[in-house]
py3Dmol code that shows the C-alpha trace and the ligand (Angstrom):
import py3Dmol

protein = """\
ATOM      1  CA  MET A   1     -85.415-107.541  45.662  1.00  0.00           C
ATOM      2  CA  ALA A   2     -85.859-109.371  48.966  1.00  0.00           C
ATOM      3  CA  ASN A   3     -87.058-107.469  52.000  1.00  0.00           C
ATOM      4  CA  ILE A   4     -84.425-107.208  54.663  1.00  0.00           C
ATOM      5  CA  LEU A   5     -86.629-105.385  57.152  1.00  0.00           C
ATOM      6  CA  SER A   6     -90.365-105.721  57.759  1.00  0.00           C
ATOM      7  CA  VAL A   7     -92.188-103.480  60.179  1.00  0.00           C
ATOM      8  CA  ARG A   8     -95.668-104.887  60.775  1.00  0.00           C
ATOM      9  CA  GLY A   9     -98.319-102.995  62.660  1.00  0.00           C
ATOM     10  CA  VAL A  10     -95.758-101.536  65.021  1.00  0.00           C
ATOM     11  CA  GLU A  11     -97.247 -99.244  67.611  1.00  0.00           C
ATOM     12  CA  ARG A  12     -95.782 -97.614  70.720  1.00  0.00           C
ATOM     13  CA  ARG A  13     -97.808 -96.257  73.606  1.00  0.00           C
ATOM     14  CA  PHE A  14     -96.520 -94.550  76.698  1.00  0.00           C
ATOM     15  CA  ASP A  15     -99.467 -94.822  79.102  1.00  0.00           C
ATOM     16  CA  LYS A  16    -102.117 -92.751  77.299  1.00  0.00           C
ATOM     17  CA  THR A  17     -99.744 -91.213  74.749  1.00  0.00           C
ATOM     18  CA  LEU A  18     -99.654 -92.849  71.350  1.00  0.00           C
ATOM     19  CA  ALA A  19     -96.045 -92.134  70.339  1.00  0.00           C
ATOM     20  CA  LEU A  20     -96.221 -94.221  67.179  1.00  0.00           C
ATOM     21  CA  GLN A  21     -99.400 -95.147  65.372  1.00  0.00           C
ATOM     22  CA  ALA A  22     -99.561 -98.678  63.909  1.00  0.00           C
ATOM     23  CA  THR A  23     -96.962 -98.564  61.156  1.00  0.00           C
ATOM     24  CA  ASP A  24     -96.052-100.888  58.303  1.00  0.00           C
ATOM     25  CA  LEU A  25     -92.837-100.551  56.351  1.00  0.00           C
ATOM     26  CA  ASP A  26     -90.950-102.915  54.079  1.00  0.00           C
ATOM     27  CA  VAL A  27     -87.321-102.205  53.337  1.00  0.00           C
ATOM     28  CA  ALA A  28     -85.570-103.978  50.480  1.00  0.00           C
ATOM     29  CA  GLU A  29     -81.891-104.776  50.531  1.00  0.00           C
ATOM     30  CA  ASN A  30     -79.777-101.789  49.402  1.00  0.00           C
ATOM     31  CA  ASP A  31     -82.661 -99.379  49.890  1.00  0.00           C
ATOM     32  CA  PHE A  32     -81.889 -95.904  51.129  1.00  0.00           C
ATOM     33  CA  ILE A  33     -85.095 -94.895  52.881  1.00  0.00           C
ATOM     34  CA  THR A  34     -85.619 -91.565  54.551  1.00  0.00           C
ATOM     35  CA  ILE A  35     -88.337 -91.149  57.153  1.00  0.00           C
ATOM     36  CA  LEU A  36     -89.587 -87.593  57.051  1.00  0.00           C
ATOM     37  CA  GLY A  37     -91.981 -85.905  59.415  1.00  0.00           C
ATOM     38  CA  PRO A  38     -92.362 -83.064  61.885  1.00  0.00           C
ATOM     39  CA  SER A  39     -90.937 -83.253  65.358  1.00  0.00           C
ATOM     40  CA  GLY A  40     -92.887 -85.547  67.686  1.00  0.00           C
ATOM     41  CA  CYS A  41     -94.536 -87.763  65.060  1.00  0.00           C
ATOM     42  CA  GLY A  42     -92.736 -90.924  66.184  1.00  0.00           C
ATOM     43  CA  LYS A  43     -89.757 -91.180  63.799  1.00  0.00           C
ATOM     44  CA  SER A  44     -87.169 -91.709  66.526  1.00  0.00           C
ATOM     45  CA  THR A  45     -89.478 -94.085  68.337  1.00  0.00           C
ATOM     46  CA  LEU A  46     -89.683 -96.303  65.259  1.00  0.00           C
ATOM     47  CA  LEU A  47     -85.928 -96.185  64.727  1.00  0.00           C
ATOM     48  CA  ARG A  48     -85.252 -97.014  68.374  1.00  0.00           C
ATOM     49  CA  ILE A  49     -87.590-100.008  68.135  1.00  0.00           C
ATOM     50  CA  VAL A  50     -85.783-101.261  65.025  1.00  0.00           C
ATOM     51  CA  ALA A  51     -82.503-100.731  66.886  1.00  0.00           C
ATOM     52  CA  GLY A  52     -83.845-102.794  69.781  1.00  0.00           C
ATOM     53  CA  LEU A  53     -83.439 -99.887  72.207  1.00  0.00           C
ATOM     54  CA  ASP A  54     -87.182 -99.641  72.788  1.00  0.00           C
ATOM     55  CA  THR A  55     -90.016-102.177  72.569  1.00  0.00           C
ATOM     56  CA  GLN A  56     -93.252-101.797  70.656  1.00  0.00           C
ATOM     57  CA  THR A  57     -96.577-102.224  72.416  1.00  0.00           C
ATOM     58  CA  ALA A  58     -98.095-103.920  69.342  1.00  0.00           C
ATOM     59  CA  GLY A  59     -96.840-105.434  66.122  1.00  0.00           C
ATOM     60  CA  GLU A  60     -93.460-106.869  65.232  1.00  0.00           C
ATOM     61  CA  VAL A  61     -90.230-106.061  63.439  1.00  0.00           C
ATOM     62  CA  LEU A  62     -88.421-108.709  61.402  1.00  0.00           C
ATOM     63  CA  LEU A  63     -84.817-108.318  60.295  1.00  0.00           C
ATOM     64  CA  ASP A  64     -83.856-110.933  57.739  1.00  0.00           C
ATOM     65  CA  GLY A  65     -86.918-112.887  58.852  1.00  0.00           C
ATOM     66  CA  ARG A  66     -86.003-112.890  62.543  1.00  0.00           C
ATOM     67  CA  ARG A  67     -87.949-110.999  65.161  1.00  0.00           C
ATOM     68  CA  ILE A  68     -86.040-108.168  66.781  1.00  0.00           C
ATOM     69  CA  ASP A  69     -86.099-108.334  70.566  1.00  0.00           C
ATOM     70  CA  GLY A  70     -83.035-106.319  71.549  1.00  0.00           C
ATOM     71  CA  PRO A  71     -79.983-104.508  70.251  1.00  0.00           C
ATOM     72  CA  GLY A  72     -77.491-106.346  68.053  1.00  0.00           C
ATOM     73  CA  ALA A  73     -74.365-105.923  65.966  1.00  0.00           C
ATOM     74  CA  ASP A  74     -76.456-106.534  62.835  1.00  0.00           C
ATOM     75  CA  ARG A  75     -77.752-102.948  63.191  1.00  0.00           C
ATOM     76  CA  GLY A  76     -75.444 -99.922  63.097  1.00  0.00           C
ATOM     77  CA  MET A  77     -76.753 -96.763  64.719  1.00  0.00           C
ATOM     78  CA  VAL A  78     -75.742 -93.110  64.380  1.00  0.00           C
ATOM     79  CA  PHE A  79     -77.534 -90.481  66.480  1.00  0.00           C
ATOM     80  CA  GLN A  80     -77.654 -86.719  66.186  1.00  0.00           C
ATOM     81  CA  SER A  81     -75.756 -86.085  69.377  1.00  0.00           C
ATOM     82  CA  TYR A  82     -72.229 -87.258  69.589  1.00  0.00           C
ATOM     83  CA  THR A  83     -72.047 -90.702  71.081  1.00  0.00           C
ATOM     84  CA  LEU A  84     -68.352 -91.478  70.809  1.00  0.00           C
ATOM     85  CA  PHE A  85     -66.589 -92.759  73.898  1.00  0.00           C
ATOM     86  CA  PRO A  86     -64.743 -89.638  75.058  1.00  0.00           C
ATOM     87  CA  TRP A  87     -61.922 -91.577  76.724  1.00  0.00           C
ATOM     88  CA  LEU A  88     -61.090 -93.517  73.529  1.00  0.00           C
ATOM     89  CA  THR A  89     -59.217 -92.275  70.457  1.00  0.00           C
ATOM     90  CA  VAL A  90     -60.738 -92.277  66.970  1.00  0.00           C
ATOM     91  CA  HIS A  91     -59.009 -95.582  66.249  1.00  0.00           C
ATOM     92  CA  GLN A  92     -60.144 -97.127  69.537  1.00  0.00           C
ATOM     93  CA  ASN A  93     -63.713 -95.914  69.077  1.00  0.00           C
ATOM     94  CA  ILE A  94     -63.899 -97.583  65.689  1.00  0.00           C
ATOM     95  CA  CYS A  95     -62.312-100.797  67.005  1.00  0.00           C
ATOM     96  CA  PHE A  96     -64.704-101.037  69.950  1.00  0.00           C
ATOM     97  CA  GLY A  97     -67.300-103.307  68.344  1.00  0.00           C
ATOM     98  CA  LEU A  98     -64.656-105.296  66.495  1.00  0.00           C
ATOM     99  CA  ARG A  99     -62.936-106.122  69.760  1.00  0.00           C
ATOM    100  CA  GLU A 100     -66.276-107.172  71.223  1.00  0.00           C
ATOM    101  CA  LYS A 101     -66.624-109.565  68.295  1.00  0.00           C
ATOM    102  CA  GLY A 102     -63.304-111.149  69.284  1.00  0.00           C
ATOM    103  CA  MET A 103     -61.185-109.929  66.364  1.00  0.00           C
ATOM    104  CA  THR A 104     -57.414-109.814  66.797  1.00  0.00           C
ATOM    105  CA  PRO A 105     -55.783-106.365  67.084  1.00  0.00           C
ATOM    106  CA  ALA A 106     -54.335-106.845  63.580  1.00  0.00           C
ATOM    107  CA  GLN A 107     -57.774-107.541  62.099  1.00  0.00           C
ATOM    108  CA  GLN A 108     -59.243-104.589  63.989  1.00  0.00           C
ATOM    109  CA  ALA A 109     -56.483-102.280  62.778  1.00  0.00           C
ATOM    110  CA  GLU A 110     -56.961-103.284  59.158  1.00  0.00           C
ATOM    111  CA  ILE A 111     -60.702-102.634  59.225  1.00  0.00           C
ATOM    112  CA  ALA A 112     -60.363 -99.411  61.223  1.00  0.00           C
ATOM    113  CA  ALA A 113     -57.745 -98.045  58.818  1.00  0.00           C
ATOM    114  CA  ARG A 114     -60.015 -98.731  55.867  1.00  0.00           C
ATOM    115  CA  PHE A 115     -62.997 -96.894  57.326  1.00  0.00           C
ATOM    116  CA  ILE A 116     -60.909 -94.046  58.738  1.00  0.00           C
ATOM    117  CA  ALA A 117     -59.678 -93.479  55.183  1.00  0.00           C
ATOM    118  CA  GLU A 118     -63.177 -93.753  53.727  1.00  0.00           C
ATOM    119  CA  VAL A 119     -64.583 -91.061  55.984  1.00  0.00           C
ATOM    120  CA  GLY A 120     -61.576 -88.822  55.345  1.00  0.00           C
ATOM    121  CA  LEU A 121     -59.964 -88.925  58.800  1.00  0.00           C
ATOM    122  CA  ARG A 122     -56.507 -90.229  57.998  1.00  0.00           C
ATOM    123  CA  SER A 123     -53.947 -88.738  60.403  1.00  0.00           C
ATOM    124  CA  PHE A 124     -56.635 -88.223  63.067  1.00  0.00           C
ATOM    125  CA  GLU A 125     -56.467 -91.827  64.332  1.00  0.00           C
ATOM    126  CA  ASN A 126     -55.012 -90.877  67.693  1.00  0.00           C
ATOM    127  CA  HIS A 127     -57.153 -87.837  68.357  1.00  0.00           C
ATOM    128  CA  PHE A 128     -59.767 -87.879  71.087  1.00  0.00           C
ATOM    129  CA  PRO A 129     -63.366 -86.845  70.320  1.00  0.00           C
ATOM    130  CA  LYS A 130     -63.085 -83.512  72.130  1.00  0.00           C
ATOM    131  CA  GLN A 131     -60.247 -82.558  69.748  1.00  0.00           C
ATOM    132  CA  LEU A 132     -62.552 -82.969  66.735  1.00  0.00           C
ATOM    133  CA  SER A 133     -65.221 -80.751  65.193  1.00  0.00           C
ATOM    134  CA  GLY A 134     -68.843 -81.890  65.208  1.00  0.00           C
ATOM    135  CA  GLY A 135     -68.641 -83.003  61.584  1.00  0.00           C
ATOM    136  CA  MET A 136     -65.498 -84.999  62.248  1.00  0.00           C
ATOM    137  CA  GLN A 137     -67.107 -86.675  65.248  1.00  0.00           C
ATOM    138  CA  GLN A 138     -70.011 -87.748  63.054  1.00  0.00           C
ATOM    139  CA  ARG A 139     -67.511 -89.126  60.542  1.00  0.00           C
ATOM    140  CA  VAL A 140     -66.099 -91.278  63.330  1.00  0.00           C
ATOM    141  CA  ALA A 141     -69.585 -92.379  64.382  1.00  0.00           C
ATOM    142  CA  LEU A 142     -70.313 -93.358  60.780  1.00  0.00           C
ATOM    143  CA  ALA A 143     -67.002 -95.229  60.467  1.00  0.00           C
ATOM    144  CA  ARG A 144     -67.663 -97.025  63.746  1.00  0.00           C
ATOM    145  CA  ALA A 145     -71.123 -98.111  62.582  1.00  0.00           C
ATOM    146  CA  LEU A 146     -69.834 -99.256  59.168  1.00  0.00           C
ATOM    147  CA  ALA A 147     -66.789-101.090  60.551  1.00  0.00           C
ATOM    148  CA  ASN A 148     -69.121-103.565  62.265  1.00  0.00           C
ATOM    149  CA  ASP A 149     -70.533-104.470  58.851  1.00  0.00           C
ATOM    150  CA  PRO A 150     -74.190-104.233  59.943  1.00  0.00           C
ATOM    151  CA  LYS A 151     -77.058-105.530  57.814  1.00  0.00           C
ATOM    152  CA  ILE A 152     -78.740-102.170  58.130  1.00  0.00           C
ATOM    153  CA  LEU A 153     -77.627 -98.684  59.071  1.00  0.00           C
ATOM    154  CA  LEU A 154     -80.012 -96.683  61.283  1.00  0.00           C
ATOM    155  CA  LEU A 155     -79.427 -92.948  61.268  1.00  0.00           C
ATOM    156  CA  ASP A 156     -81.404 -90.569  63.479  1.00  0.00           C
ATOM    157  CA  GLU A 157     -80.943 -86.966  62.282  1.00  0.00           C
ATOM    158  CA  PRO A 158     -77.212 -87.679  62.069  1.00  0.00           C
ATOM    159  CA  PHE A 159     -76.371 -84.298  60.567  1.00  0.00           C
ATOM    160  CA  GLY A 160     -79.007 -82.280  62.413  1.00  0.00           C
ATOM    161  CA  ALA A 161     -76.531 -80.489  64.679  1.00  0.00           C
ATOM    162  CA  LEU A 162     -74.099 -79.516  61.909  1.00  0.00           C
ATOM    163  CA  ASP A 163     -73.817 -76.216  60.056  1.00  0.00           C
ATOM    164  CA  ASN A 164     -75.209 -76.194  56.515  1.00  0.00           C
ATOM    165  CA  GLN A 165     -71.901 -76.492  54.717  1.00  0.00           C
ATOM    166  CA  THR A 166     -70.694 -79.407  56.839  1.00  0.00           C
ATOM    167  CA  ARG A 167     -74.086 -81.032  56.551  1.00  0.00           C
ATOM    168  CA  ALA A 168     -73.943 -80.905  52.741  1.00  0.00           C
ATOM    169  CA  LEU A 169     -70.465 -82.452  52.781  1.00  0.00           C
ATOM    170  CA  MET A 170     -71.635 -85.215  55.112  1.00  0.00           C
ATOM    171  CA  GLN A 171     -74.635 -85.947  52.909  1.00  0.00           C
ATOM    172  CA  GLU A 172     -72.336 -86.382  49.904  1.00  0.00           C
ATOM    173  CA  LEU A 173     -69.995 -88.552  51.956  1.00  0.00           C
ATOM    174  CA  LEU A 174     -72.797 -90.809  53.153  1.00  0.00           C
ATOM    175  CA  LEU A 175     -74.166 -91.207  49.624  1.00  0.00           C
ATOM    176  CA  SER A 176     -70.753 -92.115  48.237  1.00  0.00           C
ATOM    177  CA  ILE A 177     -70.272 -94.668  51.025  1.00  0.00           C
ATOM    178  CA  TRP A 178     -73.728 -96.066  50.350  1.00  0.00           C
ATOM    179  CA  GLU A 179     -72.908 -96.432  46.657  1.00  0.00           C
ATOM    180  CA  LEU A 180     -69.632 -98.150  47.511  1.00  0.00           C
ATOM    181  CA  HIS A 181     -70.952-100.635  50.082  1.00  0.00           C
ATOM    182  CA  ARG A 182     -74.571-100.898  48.971  1.00  0.00           C
ATOM    183  CA  LYS A 183     -75.727-100.844  52.564  1.00  0.00           C
ATOM    184  CA  THR A 184     -79.377-100.745  53.504  1.00  0.00           C
ATOM    185  CA  VAL A 185     -80.101 -97.417  55.184  1.00  0.00           C
ATOM    186  CA  LEU A 186     -82.972 -96.073  57.279  1.00  0.00           C
ATOM    187  CA  PHE A 187     -82.477 -92.345  57.773  1.00  0.00           C
ATOM    188  CA  VAL A 188     -84.690 -90.172  59.970  1.00  0.00           C
ATOM    189  CA  THR A 189     -84.913 -86.443  59.305  1.00  0.00           C
ATOM    190  CA  HIS A 190     -87.343 -83.549  59.627  1.00  0.00           C
ATOM    191  CA  ASP A 191     -85.595 -81.714  56.758  1.00  0.00           C
ATOM    192  CA  VAL A 192     -87.559 -82.024  53.508  1.00  0.00           C
ATOM    193  CA  ASP A 193     -84.599 -81.163  51.250  1.00  0.00           C
ATOM    194  CA  GLU A 194     -82.390 -83.679  52.996  1.00  0.00           C
ATOM    195  CA  ALA A 195     -85.057 -86.387  52.848  1.00  0.00           C
ATOM    196  CA  ILE A 196     -85.522 -85.924  49.112  1.00  0.00           C
ATOM    197  CA  PHE A 197     -81.851 -85.499  48.274  1.00  0.00           C
ATOM    198  CA  MET A 198     -80.701 -88.599  50.116  1.00  0.00           C
ATOM    199  CA  ALA A 199     -83.428 -91.166  49.546  1.00  0.00           C
ATOM    200  CA  ASN A 200     -84.292 -93.612  46.867  1.00  0.00           C
ATOM    201  CA  ARG A 201     -87.576 -93.824  48.784  1.00  0.00           C
ATOM    202  CA  CYS A 202     -89.028 -91.304  51.186  1.00  0.00           C
ATOM    203  CA  VAL A 203     -91.612 -92.299  53.789  1.00  0.00           C
ATOM    204  CA  VAL A 204     -93.633 -89.410  55.183  1.00  0.00           C
ATOM    205  CA  PHE A 205     -95.079 -89.449  58.708  1.00  0.00           C
ATOM    206  CA  SER A 206     -97.734 -86.896  59.497  1.00  0.00           C
ATOM    207  CA  ALA A 207     -98.051 -84.913  62.694  1.00  0.00           C
ATOM    208  CA  ARG A 208    -100.172 -86.219  65.543  1.00  0.00           C
ATOM    209  CA  PRO A 209    -103.037 -86.705  65.872  1.00  0.00           C
TER     210      PRO A 209
END
"""
ligand_1 = """\
27
ADP
P -89.838 -87.647 66.465
O -88.610 -88.494 66.403
O -90.679 -87.778 65.237
O -89.546 -86.229 66.791
P -90.430 -89.201 68.822
O -90.438 -90.589 68.295
O -89.221 -88.757 69.555
O -90.764 -88.197 67.646
O -91.667 -88.994 69.797
C -93.014 -89.281 69.420
C -93.976 -88.944 70.532
O -93.791 -89.838 71.620
C -93.797 -87.563 71.101
O -95.061 -87.002 71.304
C -93.085 -87.797 72.408
O -93.422 -86.805 73.337
C -93.569 -89.157 72.817
N -92.540 -89.899 73.587
C -91.344 -90.323 73.126
N -90.645 -90.954 74.061
C -91.411 -90.942 75.184
C -91.273 -91.454 76.524
N -90.175 -92.107 76.891
N -92.294 -91.257 77.388
C -93.414 -90.605 76.999
N -93.618 -90.120 75.771
C -92.647 -90.279 74.863
"""
view = py3Dmol.view(width=600, height=400)
view.addModel(protein, "pdb")
view.setStyle({"model": 0}, {"cartoon": {"style": "trace"}})
view.addModel(ligand_1, "xyz")
view.setStyle({"model": 1}, {"stick": {}})
view.zoomTo()
view.show()
């Protein structure tokens, strides 16, 4: 299987702090990779670099053979904390990136309806984020990321703030969506059970130093 993502010697320093030691990682298309490690070992730093939200101090990241030098619609991101636009409804949140791409309202509505159904939020289209539980907000965040049809999905402890029961449901949901769409996924977690349950490959980072 072809590599969709290549991380080559990527390192991140903040002044004297080495946040991420030189790291290599190859991700094949359709891989579901979990990155496991204790807090502070550089997992989020790596994910943010792949997302184009931060820049490495050495090395390079290639997505589909092209060097990443900023954020882009080819990467879908879901963070632990809720990042929905509070002034937009569920439907509008999911349409946000589609509108940016220049799709007509009819095209946006069709795609949004499909992903709202997939994440189990039918009849919540016109709710605002503050009217939803944490788990439901993460469903919206997942739908919003998927609606943009990214080449790779980047998830940073997406279920870390949820109670255990909701977390287990969300894990099942994400796996069923992954099986359906065969997306490539990079999933950061510090939870060993989660990392093993979700992944078809688990990459372990060790604590500094
Ligand atoms: P993890 O996601 O594994 O918990 P992070 O990638 O968030 O770890 O952080 C790795 C290390 O880099 C930590 O020691 C953290 O303190 C440091 N770090 C992260 N961001 C910054 C920053 N903006 N400035 C200085 N140090 C940072």
